[in-house]
Biopython code that builds the backbone (N, CA, C, O; Angstrom):
import numpy as np
from Bio.PDB.StructureBuilder import StructureBuilder

atoms = [
    (1, "MET", "N", (0.797, -1.158, -0.021)),
    (1, "MET", "CA", (0.075, 0.019, -0.078)),
    (1, "MET", "C", (0.821, 1.303, 0.121)),
    (1, "MET", "O", (0.376, 2.402, -0.211)),
    (2, "LYS", "N", (1.936, 1.102, 0.660)),
    (2, "LYS", "CA", (2.726, 2.350, 0.943)),
    (2, "LYS", "C", (3.562, 2.794, -0.503)),
    (2, "LYS", "O", (3.894, 3.922, -0.867)),
    (3, "LYS", "N", (3.759, 1.540, -1.145)),
    (3, "LYS", "CA", (4.595, 1.702, -2.447)),
    (3, "LYS", "C", (3.507, 2.293, -3.411)),
    (3, "LYS", "O", (3.857, 3.155, -4.216)),
    (4, "MET", "N", (2.142, 1.848, -3.363)),
    (4, "MET", "CA", (1.126, 2.545, -4.319)),
    (4, "MET", "C", (0.907, 4.125, -3.961)),
    (4, "MET", "O", (0.716, 4.932, -4.871)),
    (5, "VAL", "N", (0.940, 4.484, -2.738)),
    (5, "VAL", "CA", (0.842, 5.886, -2.506)),
    (5, "VAL", "C", (1.969, 6.786, -2.988)),
    (5, "VAL", "O", (1.739, 7.938, -3.357)),
    (6, "GLU", "N", (3.360, 6.182, -2.981)),
    (6, "GLU", "CA", (4.399, 6.824, -3.427)),
    (6, "GLU", "C", (4.411, 6.883, -5.003)),
    (6, "GLU", "O", (4.982, 7.812, -5.576)),
    (7, "ILE", "N", (3.851, 6.001, -5.610)),
    (7, "ILE", "CA", (3.644, 5.934, -7.137)),
    (7, "ILE", "C", (2.808, 7.061, -7.577)),
    (7, "ILE", "O", (3.169, 7.884, -8.418)),
    (8, "ILE", "N", (1.424, 7.062, -6.837)),
    (8, "ILE", "CA", (0.526, 8.267, -7.247)),
    (8, "ILE", "C", (1.180, 9.666, -6.937)),
    (8, "ILE", "O", (1.057, 10.612, -7.715)),
    (9, "LYS", "N", (1.905, 9.746, -5.718)),
    (9, "LYS", "CA", (2.574, 10.956, -5.507)),
    (9, "LYS", "C", (3.363, 11.422, -6.580)),
    (9, "LYS", "O", (3.264, 12.554, -7.053)),
    (10, "ASN", "N", (4.181, 10.513, -6.979)),
    (10, "ASN", "CA", (5.136, 10.881, -8.178)),
    (10, "ASN", "C", (4.320, 11.178, -9.411)),
    (10, "ASN", "O", (4.634, 12.069, -10.201)),
    (11, "LYS", "N", (3.178, 10.343, -9.562)),
    (11, "LYS", "CA", (2.431, 10.751, -10.992)),
    (11, "LYS", "C", (1.744, 12.263, -10.668)),
    (11, "LYS", "O", (1.679, 13.070, -11.596)),
    (12, "ILE", "N", (1.400, 12.508, -9.767)),
    (12, "ILE", "CA", (0.836, 13.963, -9.462)),
    (12, "ILE", "C", (1.817, 14.894, -9.484)),
    (12, "ILE", "O", (1.489, 15.975, -9.970)),
    (13, "SER", "N", (2.995, 14.775, -9.072)),
    (13, "SER", "CA", (4.302, 15.524, -9.166)),
    (13, "SER", "C", (4.629, 15.636, -10.569)),
    (13, "SER", "O", (4.879, 16.754, -11.018)),
    (14, "ASP", "N", (4.660, 14.545, -11.374)),
    (14, "ASP", "CA", (4.958, 14.606, -12.868)),
    (14, "ASP", "C", (3.960, 15.415, -13.444)),
    (14, "ASP", "O", (4.366, 16.292, -14.207)),
    (15, "ARG", "N", (2.744, 15.320, -13.254)),
    (15, "ARG", "CA", (1.744, 16.089, -13.861)),
    (15, "ARG", "C", (1.836, 17.482, -13.451)),
    (15, "ARG", "O", (1.679, 18.332, -14.327)),
    (16, "GLN", "N", (2.057, 17.836, -12.293)),
    (16, "GLN", "CA", (2.217, 19.308, -12.013)),
    (16, "GLN", "C", (3.538, 19.976, -12.763)),
    (16, "GLN", "O", (3.629, 21.093, -13.270)),
    (17, "ASN", "N", (4.341, 19.127, -12.684)),
    (17, "ASN", "CA", (5.618, 19.690, -13.616)),
    (17, "ASN", "C", (5.188, 19.900, -15.040)),
    (17, "ASN", "O", (5.483, 20.903, -15.690)),
    (18, "ILE", "N", (4.510, 18.947, -15.461)),
    (18, "ILE", "CA", (4.179, 18.890, -16.888)),
    (18, "ILE", "C", (3.309, 20.260, -17.316)),
    (18, "ILE", "O", (3.508, 20.929, -18.330)),
    (19, "PHE", "N", (2.237, 20.521, -16.231)),
    (19, "PHE", "CA", (1.457, 21.297, -16.180)),
    (19, "PHE", "C", (2.045, 22.796, -16.176)),
    (19, "PHE", "O", (1.574, 23.701, -16.864)),
    (20, "ARG", "N", (3.040, 22.917, -15.385)),
    (20, "ARG", "CA", (3.721, 24.132, -15.199)),
    (20, "ARG", "C", (4.564, 24.412, -16.496)),
    (20, "ARG", "O", (4.452, 25.499, -17.064)),
    (21, "PHE", "N", (5.362, 23.489, -16.939)),
    (21, "PHE", "CA", (5.946, 23.632, -18.211)),
    (21, "PHE", "C", (5.039, 23.959, -19.444)),
    (21, "PHE", "O", (5.364, 24.717, -20.358)),
    (22, "LEU", "N", (4.013, 23.369, -19.355)),
    (22, "LEU", "CA", (2.972, 23.918, -20.579)),
    (22, "LEU", "C", (2.424, 25.349, -20.317)),
    (22, "LEU", "O", (2.071, 26.085, -21.238)),
    (23, "ILE", "N", (2.376, 25.689, -19.035)),
    (23, "ILE", "CA", (1.964, 27.074, -18.784)),
    (23, "ILE", "C", (3.026, 28.174, -19.153)),
    (23, "ILE", "O", (2.689, 29.219, -19.709)),
    (24, "TRP", "N", (4.291, 27.893, -18.823)),
    (24, "TRP", "CA", (5.461, 28.574, -19.069)),
    (24, "TRP", "C", (5.647, 28.693, -20.765)),
    (24, "TRP", "O", (5.942, 29.748, -21.326)),
    (25, "GLY", "N", (5.428, 27.470, -21.424)),
    (25, "GLY", "CA", (5.585, 27.583, -22.713)),
    (25, "GLY", "C", (4.609, 28.314, -23.498)),
    (25, "GLY", "O", (4.898, 28.896, -24.543)),
    (26, "ILE", "N", (3.265, 28.273, -22.901)),
    (26, "ILE", "CA", (2.334, 28.953, -23.441)),
    (26, "ILE", "C", (2.525, 30.574, -23.269)),
    (26, "ILE", "O", (2.311, 31.419, -24.138)),
    (27, "VAL", "N", (2.905, 30.757, -22.152)),
    (27, "VAL", "CA", (3.331, 32.286, -21.837)),
    (27, "VAL", "C", (4.446, 32.902, -22.706)),
    (27, "VAL", "O", (4.322, 33.998, -23.253)),
    (28, "PHE", "N", (5.577, 32.103, -22.799)),
    (28, "PHE", "CA", (6.579, 32.400, -23.525)),
    (28, "PHE", "C", (6.243, 32.663, -25.038)),
    (28, "PHE", "O", (6.571, 33.670, -25.666)),
    (29, "SER", "N", (5.503, 31.543, -25.538)),
    (29, "SER", "CA", (5.026, 31.673, -27.083)),
    (29, "SER", "C", (4.162, 32.895, -27.083)),
    (29, "SER", "O", (4.216, 33.552, -28.123)),
    (30, "LEU", "N", (3.414, 33.316, -26.181)),
    (30, "LEU", "CA", (2.417, 34.481, -26.371)),
    (30, "LEU", "C", (3.372, 35.687, -26.164)),
    (30, "LEU", "O", (2.991, 36.721, -26.714)),
    (31, "GLY", "N", (4.372, 35.744, -25.576)),
    (31, "GLY", "CA", (5.373, 36.866, -25.362)),
    (31, "GLY", "C", (6.039, 37.089, -26.785)),
    (31, "GLY", "O", (6.059, 38.181, -27.353)),
    (32, "LEU", "N", (6.496, 36.102, -27.210)),
    (32, "LEU", "CA", (7.055, 36.132, -28.507)),
    (32, "LEU", "C", (6.045, 36.429, -29.775)),
    (32, "LEU", "O", (6.432, 37.049, -30.765)),
    (33, "TYR", "N", (5.003, 36.029, -29.665)),
    (33, "TYR", "CA", (4.094, 36.560, -30.572)),
    (33, "TYR", "C", (3.684, 37.900, -30.354)),
    (33, "TYR", "O", (3.515, 38.511, -31.409)),
    (34, "LEU", "N", (3.477, 38.534, -29.348)),
    (34, "LEU", "CA", (3.258, 39.788, -29.110)),
    (34, "LEU", "C", (4.385, 40.849, -29.491)),
    (34, "LEU", "O", (4.108, 41.952, -29.963)),
    (35, "TYR", "N", (5.656, 40.418, -29.246)),
    (35, "TYR", "CA", (6.891, 41.029, -29.790)),
    (35, "TYR", "C", (6.943, 41.253, -31.269)),
    (35, "TYR", "O", (7.185, 42.343, -31.789)),
    (36, "PHE", "N", (6.677, 40.045, -31.957)),
    (36, "PHE", "CA", (6.836, 40.208, -33.385)),
    (36, "PHE", "C", (5.559, 40.919, -34.000)),
    (36, "PHE", "O", (5.613, 41.636, -34.999)),
    (37, "LEU", "N", (4.452, 40.649, -33.315)),
    (37, "LEU", "CA", (3.318, 41.475, -33.850)),
    (37, "LEU", "C", (3.682, 43.044, -33.791)),
    (37, "LEU", "O", (3.575, 43.800, -34.757)),
    (38, "SER", "N", (4.129, 43.419, -32.502)),
    (38, "SER", "CA", (4.355, 44.815, -32.510)),
    (38, "SER", "C", (5.739, 45.343, -33.487)),
    (38, "SER", "O", (5.753, 46.475, -33.970)),
    (39, "HIS", "N", (6.671, 44.536, -33.656)),
    (39, "HIS", "CA", (7.710, 44.615, -34.617)),
    (39, "HIS", "C", (7.197, 44.970, -36.064)),
    (39, "HIS", "O", (7.632, 45.907, -36.734)),
    (40, "THR", "N", (6.110, 43.998, -36.491)),
    (40, "THR", "CA", (5.659, 44.087, -37.685)),
    (40, "THR", "C", (4.792, 45.500, -37.860)),
    (40, "THR", "O", (4.809, 46.231, -38.850)),
    (41, "ILE", "N", (4.052, 45.682, -36.670)),
    (41, "ILE", "CA", (3.435, 47.123, -36.866)),
    (41, "ILE", "C", (4.125, 48.266, -36.912)),
    (41, "ILE", "O", (3.768, 49.254, -37.553)),
    (42, "TYR", "N", (5.347, 48.165, -36.100)),
    (42, "TYR", "CA", (6.272, 49.419, -36.101)),
    (42, "TYR", "C", (6.827, 49.426, -37.667)),
    (42, "TYR", "O", (6.724, 50.462, -38.325)),
    (43, "SER", "N", (7.354, 48.360, -38.176)),
    (43, "SER", "CA", (7.713, 48.316, -39.552)),
    (43, "SER", "C", (6.771, 48.903, -40.422)),
    (43, "SER", "O", (7.147, 49.798, -41.179)),
    (44, "VAL", "N", (5.574, 48.513, -40.419)),
    (44, "VAL", "CA", (4.588, 49.191, -41.572)),
    (44, "VAL", "C", (4.347, 50.604, -41.233)),
    (44, "VAL", "O", (4.077, 51.403, -42.129)),
    (45, "VAL", "N", (4.425, 50.960, -40.024)),
    (45, "VAL", "CA", (4.304, 52.437, -39.543)),
    (45, "VAL", "C", (5.363, 53.193, -40.255)),
    (45, "VAL", "O", (5.094, 54.207, -40.899)),
    (46, "GLU", "N", (6.633, 52.687, -40.145)),
    (46, "GLU", "CA", (7.909, 53.403, -40.451)),
    (46, "GLU", "C", (7.790, 53.248, -42.027)),
    (46, "GLU", "O", (8.253, 54.169, -42.700)),
    (47, "ARG", "N", (7.321, 52.371, -42.554)),
    (47, "ARG", "CA", (7.430, 52.376, -44.233)),
    (47, "ARG", "C", (6.456, 53.347, -44.713)),
    (47, "ARG", "O", (6.723, 54.009, -45.716)),
    (48, "GLN", "N", (5.127, 53.528, -43.969)),
    (48, "GLN", "CA", (4.422, 54.432, -44.440)),
    (48, "GLN", "C", (5.050, 55.880, -44.330)),
    (48, "GLN", "O", (4.958, 56.675, -45.264)),
    (49, "ARG", "N", (5.602, 56.141, -43.309)),
    (49, "ARG", "CA", (6.282, 57.470, -42.980)),
    (49, "ARG", "C", (7.439, 57.631, -44.074)),
    (49, "ARG", "O", (7.577, 58.733, -44.605)),
    (50, "SER", "N", (8.065, 56.831, -44.339)),
    (50, "SER", "CA", (9.167, 56.650, -45.301)),
    (50, "SER", "C", (8.478, 57.166, -46.747)),
    (50, "SER", "O", (8.879, 58.154, -47.363)),
    (51, "GLU", "N", (7.421, 56.350, -47.147)),
    (51, "GLU", "CA", (6.755, 56.633, -48.413)),
    (51, "GLU", "C", (6.293, 58.029, -48.488)),
    (51, "GLU", "O", (6.411, 58.708, -49.509)),
    (52, "GLN", "N", (5.706, 58.493, -47.272)),
    (52, "GLN", "CA", (5.336, 59.898, -47.151)),
    (52, "GLN", "C", (6.539, 60.993, -47.625)),
    (52, "GLN", "O", (6.456, 61.822, -48.531)),
    (53, "THR", "N", (7.508, 60.770, -46.860)),
    (53, "THR", "CA", (8.792, 61.468, -47.045)),
    (53, "THR", "C", (9.252, 61.621, -48.503)),
    (53, "THR", "O", (9.598, 62.640, -49.101)),
    (54, "ILE", "N", (9.162, 60.274, -48.948)),
    (54, "ILE", "CA", (9.636, 60.280, -50.436)),
    (54, "ILE", "C", (8.472, 61.023, -51.475)),
    (54, "ILE", "O", (8.795, 61.737, -52.425)),
    (55, "ALA", "N", (7.351, 60.770, -51.171)),
    (55, "ALA", "CA", (6.342, 61.686, -51.923)),
    (55, "ALA", "C", (6.704, 63.174, -51.932)),
    (55, "ALA", "O", (6.731, 63.877, -52.942)),
    (56, "THR", "N", (6.966, 63.549, -50.735)),
    (56, "THR", "CA", (7.292, 64.915, -50.397)),
    (56, "THR", "C", (8.613, 65.586, -51.088)),
    (56, "THR", "O", (8.706, 66.704, -51.595)),
    (57, "LEU", "N", (9.495, 64.683, -50.970)),
    (57, "LEU", "CA", (10.681, 64.895, -51.588)),
    (57, "LEU", "C", (10.619, 65.093, -53.203)),
    (57, "LEU", "O", (11.067, 66.071, -53.801)),
    (58, "GLN", "N", (10.031, 64.067, -53.738)),
    (58, "GLN", "CA", (9.793, 63.954, -55.027)),
    (58, "GLN", "C", (9.184, 65.140, -55.735)),
    (58, "GLN", "O", (9.546, 65.553, -56.837)),
    (59, "GLY", "N", (8.099, 65.709, -54.892)),
    (59, "GLY", "CA", (7.404, 66.944, -55.292)),
    (59, "GLY", "C", (8.275, 68.027, -55.335)),
    (59, "GLY", "O", (8.261, 68.828, -56.270)),
    (60, "SER", "N", (9.153, 68.122, -54.235)),
    (60, "SER", "CA", (9.898, 69.257, -54.172)),
    (60, "SER", "C", (10.947, 69.175, -55.458)),
    (60, "SER", "O", (11.224, 70.172, -56.125)),
    (61, "ILE", "N", (11.460, 67.940, -55.702)),
    (61, "ILE", "CA", (12.436, 68.020, -56.892)),
    (61, "ILE", "C", (11.753, 68.292, -58.035)),
    (61, "ILE", "O", (12.345, 68.927, -58.908)),
    (62, "GLU", "N", (10.442, 67.885, -58.241)),
    (62, "GLU", "CA", (9.759, 68.446, -59.618)),
    (62, "GLU", "C", (9.659, 69.898, -59.519)),
    (62, "GLU", "O", (9.737, 70.598, -60.529)),
    (63, "LYS", "N", (9.497, 70.367, -58.397)),
    (63, "LYS", "CA", (9.436, 71.959, -58.463)),
    (63, "LYS", "C", (10.657, 72.627, -58.769)),
    (63, "LYS", "O", (10.665, 73.628, -59.486)),
    (64, "LEU", "N", (11.784, 72.092, -58.225)),
    (64, "LEU", "CA", (13.053, 72.512, -58.485)),
    (64, "LEU", "C", (13.553, 72.309, -59.997)),
    (64, "LEU", "O", (14.238, 73.133, -60.604)),
    (65, "GLU", "N", (13.149, 71.210, -60.457)),
    (65, "GLU", "CA", (13.526, 70.807, -61.915)),
    (65, "GLU", "C", (12.749, 71.856, -62.750)),
    (65, "GLU", "O", (13.375, 72.323, -63.702)),
    (66, "ALA", "N", (11.569, 72.273, -62.560)),
    (66, "ALA", "CA", (10.682, 73.284, -63.394)),
    (66, "ALA", "C", (11.461, 74.627, -63.171)),
    (66, "ALA", "O", (11.625, 75.422, -64.097)),
    (67, "VAL", "N", (11.879, 74.822, -62.044)),
    (67, "VAL", "CA", (12.596, 76.363, -61.835)),
    (67, "VAL", "C", (14.001, 76.238, -62.724)),
    (67, "VAL", "O", (14.305, 77.062, -63.586)),
    (68, "TYR", "N", (14.825, 75.053, -62.370)),
    (68, "TYR", "CA", (15.818, 74.845, -63.350)),
    (68, "TYR", "C", (15.648, 74.992, -64.759)),
    (68, "TYR", "O", (16.478, 75.612, -65.423)),
    (69, "SER", "N", (14.569, 74.436, -65.301)),
    (69, "SER", "CA", (14.186, 74.422, -66.923)),
    (69, "SER", "C", (13.833, 75.830, -67.081)),
    (69, "SER", "O", (14.308, 76.321, -68.105)),
    (70, "ASN", "N", (13.172, 76.581, -66.399)),
    (70, "ASN", "CA", (12.849, 77.908, -66.678)),
    (70, "ASN", "C", (14.115, 78.917, -66.779)),
    (70, "ASN", "O", (14.272, 79.687, -67.726)),
    (71, "LEU", "N", (15.017, 78.805, -65.647)),
    (71, "LEU", "CA", (16.240, 79.455, -65.615)),
    (71, "LEU", "C", (17.136, 79.058, -66.790)),
    (71, "LEU", "O", (17.754, 79.986, -67.311)),
    (72, "LYS", "N", (17.337, 77.613, -67.381)),
    (72, "LYS", "CA", (18.113, 77.326, -68.233)),
    (72, "LYS", "C", (17.641, 77.997, -69.667)),
    (72, "LYS", "O", (18.462, 78.279, -70.541)),
    (73, "ALA", "N", (16.383, 78.195, -69.791)),
    (73, "ALA", "CA", (15.623, 78.530, -70.970)),
    (73, "ALA", "C", (16.000, 80.072, -71.265)),
    (73, "ALA", "O", (15.984, 80.509, -72.416)),
    (74, "HIS", "N", (16.353, 80.898, -70.105)),
    (74, "HIS", "CA", (16.763, 82.146, -70.255)),
    (74, "HIS", "C", (18.293, 82.321, -70.358)),
    (74, "HIS", "O", (18.637, 83.490, -70.534)),
    (75, "VAL", "N", (19.258, 81.433, -70.287)),
    (75, "VAL", "CA", (20.385, 81.632, -70.460)),
    (75, "VAL", "C", (20.804, 81.400, -72.064)),
    (75, "VAL", "O", (20.551, 80.364, -72.679)),
    (76, "THR", "N", (21.410, 82.420, -72.555)),
    (76, "THR", "CA", (21.616, 82.604, -73.832)),
    (76, "THR", "C", (23.298, 83.080, -74.266)),
    (76, "THR", "O", (24.065, 83.480, -73.390)),
    (77, "VAL", "N", (23.642, 82.991, -75.452)),
    (77, "VAL", "CA", (25.063, 83.228, -75.641)),
    (77, "VAL", "C", (25.186, 84.636, -75.283)),
    (77, "VAL", "O", (26.106, 84.984, -74.542)),
    (78, "SER", "N", (24.235, 85.589, -75.799)),
    (78, "SER", "CA", (24.476, 86.885, -75.516)),
    (78, "SER", "C", (24.431, 87.317, -74.073)),
    (78, "SER", "O", (25.104, 88.312, -73.802)),
    (79, "LEU", "N", (23.745, 86.734, -73.085)),
    (79, "LEU", "CA", (23.644, 86.783, -71.829)),
    (79, "LEU", "C", (25.022, 86.345, -71.378)),
    (79, "LEU", "O", (25.543, 87.063, -70.525)),
    (80, "ALA", "N", (25.669, 85.343, -71.783)),
    (80, "ALA", "CA", (27.011, 84.817, -71.151)),
    (80, "ALA", "C", (27.968, 85.902, -71.563)),
    (80, "ALA", "O", (28.810, 86.315, -70.766)),
    (81, "GLU", "N", (27.864, 86.376, -72.788)),
    (81, "GLU", "CA", (28.731, 87.321, -73.144)),
    (81, "GLU", "C", (28.822, 88.640, -72.390)),
    (81, "GLU", "O", (29.875, 89.263, -72.249)),
    (82, "ALA", "N", (27.448, 89.077, -71.841)),
    (82, "ALA", "CA", (27.301, 90.266, -71.280)),
    (82, "ALA", "C", (27.888, 89.944, -69.786)),
    (82, "ALA", "O", (28.366, 90.883, -69.150)),
    (83, "LYS", "N", (27.862, 88.759, -69.271)),
    (83, "LYS", "CA", (28.349, 88.614, -68.033)),
    (83, "LYS", "C", (29.811, 88.502, -67.851)),
    (83, "LYS", "O", (30.341, 88.408, -66.744)),
    (84, "GLY", "N", (30.473, 88.517, -69.024)),
    (84, "GLY", "CA", (31.862, 88.395, -69.280)),
    (84, "GLY", "C", (32.545, 87.110, -69.688)),
    (84, "GLY", "O", (33.768, 86.972, -69.667)),
    (85, "PHE", "N", (31.731, 86.225, -70.042)),
    (85, "PHE", "CA", (32.152, 84.774, -70.664)),
    (85, "PHE", "C", (32.571, 85.058, -72.074)),
    (85, "PHE", "O", (31.893, 85.818, -72.765)),
    (86, "THR", "N", (33.643, 84.492, -72.529)),
    (86, "THR", "CA", (34.114, 84.322, -73.731)),
    (86, "THR", "C", (34.241, 83.010, -74.545)),
    (86, "THR", "O", (34.490, 81.968, -73.938)),
    (87, "SER", "N", (34.102, 83.009, -75.740)),
    (87, "SER", "CA", (34.378, 81.710, -76.497)),
    (87, "SER", "C", (35.467, 81.256, -76.306)),
    (87, "SER", "O", (36.407, 82.020, -76.084)),
    (88, "VAL", "N", (35.647, 79.799, -76.342)),
    (88, "VAL", "CA", (37.070, 79.185, -76.141)),
    (88, "VAL", "C", (37.387, 78.845, -77.463)),
    (88, "VAL", "O", (36.605, 78.255, -78.209)),
    (89, "THR", "N", (38.620, 79.239, -77.797)),
    (89, "THR", "CA", (39.084, 79.096, -79.228)),
    (89, "THR", "C", (40.014, 77.447, -79.273)),
    (89, "THR", "O", (39.996, 76.656, -80.216)),
    (90, "SER", "N", (40.733, 77.292, -78.023)),
    (90, "SER", "CA", (41.465, 76.159, -78.318)),
    (90, "SER", "C", (41.412, 75.595, -76.675)),
    (90, "SER", "O", (41.635, 76.322, -75.706)),
    (91, "ALA", "N", (41.089, 74.234, -76.606)),
    (91, "ALA", "CA", (40.657, 73.793, -75.301)),
    (91, "ALA", "C", (42.069, 73.124, -74.695)),
    (91, "ALA", "O", (42.847, 72.477, -75.396)),
    (92, "THR", "N", (42.244, 73.368, -73.405)),
    (92, "THR", "CA", (43.494, 72.829, -72.758)),
    (92, "THR", "C", (43.082, 71.837, -71.737)),
    (92, "THR", "O", (42.301, 72.178, -70.847)),
    (93, "TYR", "N", (43.545, 70.652, -71.803)),
    (93, "TYR", "CA", (43.122, 69.483, -70.802)),
    (93, "TYR", "C", (44.284, 69.095, -70.051)),
    (93, "TYR", "O", (45.408, 68.953, -70.532)),
    (94, "ILE", "N", (43.978, 68.939, -68.913)),
    (94, "ILE", "CA", (44.990, 68.455, -67.780)),
    (94, "ILE", "C", (44.668, 66.931, -67.583)),
    (94, "ILE", "O", (43.566, 66.412, -67.409)),
    (95, "SER", "N", (45.916, 66.340, -67.654)),
    (95, "SER", "CA", (45.514, 64.950, -67.546)),
    (95, "SER", "C", (46.376, 64.457, -66.016)),
    (95, "SER", "O", (47.406, 65.059, -65.713)),
    (96, "ARG", "N", (45.986, 63.629, -65.366)),
    (96, "ARG", "CA", (46.658, 63.015, -64.285)),
    (96, "ARG", "C", (46.547, 61.549, -64.267)),
    (96, "ARG", "O", (45.853, 60.889, -65.041)),
    (97, "LYS", "N", (47.410, 61.020, -63.165)),
    (97, "LYS", "CA", (47.493, 59.521, -62.965)),
    (97, "LYS", "C", (45.974, 58.963, -62.665)),
    (97, "LYS", "O", (45.280, 59.626, -61.894)),
    (98, "PRO", "N", (45.518, 57.947, -63.163)),
    (98, "PRO", "CA", (44.336, 57.212, -62.780)),
    (98, "PRO", "C", (44.370, 57.179, -61.141)),
    (98, "PRO", "O", (45.431, 56.905, -60.579)),
    (99, "ILE", "N", (43.339, 57.426, -60.486)),
    (99, "ILE", "CA", (43.316, 56.961, -59.017)),
    (99, "ILE", "C", (43.744, 55.725, -58.438)),
    (99, "ILE", "O", (44.298, 55.612, -57.344)),
    (100, "GLY", "N", (43.403, 54.646, -59.371)),
    (100, "GLY", "CA", (43.633, 53.271, -59.139)),
    (100, "GLY", "C", (45.184, 53.123, -59.052)),
    (100, "GLY", "O", (45.643, 52.424, -58.148)),
    (101, "LYS", "N", (45.879, 53.637, -59.790)),
    (101, "LYS", "CA", (47.339, 53.278, -59.817)),
    (101, "LYS", "C", (47.941, 54.034, -58.605)),
    (101, "LYS", "O", (48.809, 53.506, -57.909)),
    (102, "ALA", "N", (47.486, 55.226, -58.376)),
    (102, "ALA", "CA", (47.954, 55.893, -57.238)),
    (102, "ALA", "C", (47.533, 54.835, -55.728)),
    (102, "ALA", "O", (48.316, 54.697, -54.788)),
    (103, "LEU", "N", (46.519, 54.359, -55.780)),
    (103, "LEU", "CA", (46.163, 53.613, -54.624)),
    (103, "LEU", "C", (46.731, 52.102, -54.553)),
    (103, "LEU", "O", (46.849, 51.548, -53.459)),
    (104, "SER", "N", (47.061, 51.491, -55.696)),
    (104, "SER", "CA", (47.423, 50.149, -55.569)),
    (104, "SER", "C", (49.035, 50.052, -55.315)),
    (104, "SER", "O", (49.859, 50.925, -55.588)),
    (105, "LEU", "N", (49.279, 48.776, -54.726)),
    (105, "LEU", "CA", (50.756, 48.479, -54.446)),
    (105, "LEU", "C", (51.521, 48.179, -55.625)),
    (105, "LEU", "O", (51.095, 47.282, -56.352)),
    (106, "ASN", "N", (52.513, 48.743, -55.916)),
    (106, "ASN", "CA", (53.374, 48.616, -57.030)),
    (106, "ASN", "C", (52.854, 48.753, -58.447)),
    (106, "ASN", "O", (53.373, 48.259, -59.448)),
    (107, "ASN", "N", (51.781, 49.478, -58.394)),
    (107, "ASN", "CA", (51.240, 50.020, -59.715)),
    (107, "ASN", "C", (50.587, 48.705, -60.541)),
    (107, "ASN", "O", (50.719, 48.584, -61.759)),
    (108, "GLU", "N", (50.012, 47.936, -59.873)),
    (108, "GLU", "CA", (49.644, 46.514, -60.451)),
    (108, "GLU", "C", (48.396, 46.666, -61.263)),
    (108, "GLU", "O", (48.049, 45.663, -61.886)),
    (109, "ILE", "N", (47.623, 47.798, -61.372)),
    (109, "ILE", "CA", (46.459, 47.868, -61.899)),
    (109, "ILE", "C", (46.869, 48.297, -63.392)),
    (109, "ILE", "O", (46.000, 48.473, -64.245)),
]
sb = StructureBuilder()
sb.init_structure("model")
sb.init_model(0)
sb.init_chain("A")
sb.init_seg("    ")
for serial, (resi, resn, name, xyz) in enumerate(atoms, 1):
    if name == "N":
        sb.init_residue(resn, " ", resi, " ")
    sb.init_atom(name, np.array(xyz, "f"), 0.0, 1.0, " ", f" {name:<3s}", serial, name[0])
structure = sb.get_structure()
């Protein structure tokens, strides 16, 4: 009889341990779920903010391009000469070593 009581106590103890393990597993899984859900929501909100910023910047770029186009249309040869620019008769070019050779060891490029 004593042995039977010990077996029942062990089974009850095992069931309590299993139950605690399952509860902790559920709590842990729920915590992970909430973390990933909040991270996903945060990412979506940040993406929407970025898209709004991009749209605003594109609008300002379009305005600046229109201003540039209008200013470019008003630049003529006579305006350039009035500002002191002259026509180039012969072009002078300056050459230099390529950057790759200056940065490589033993000029291997």
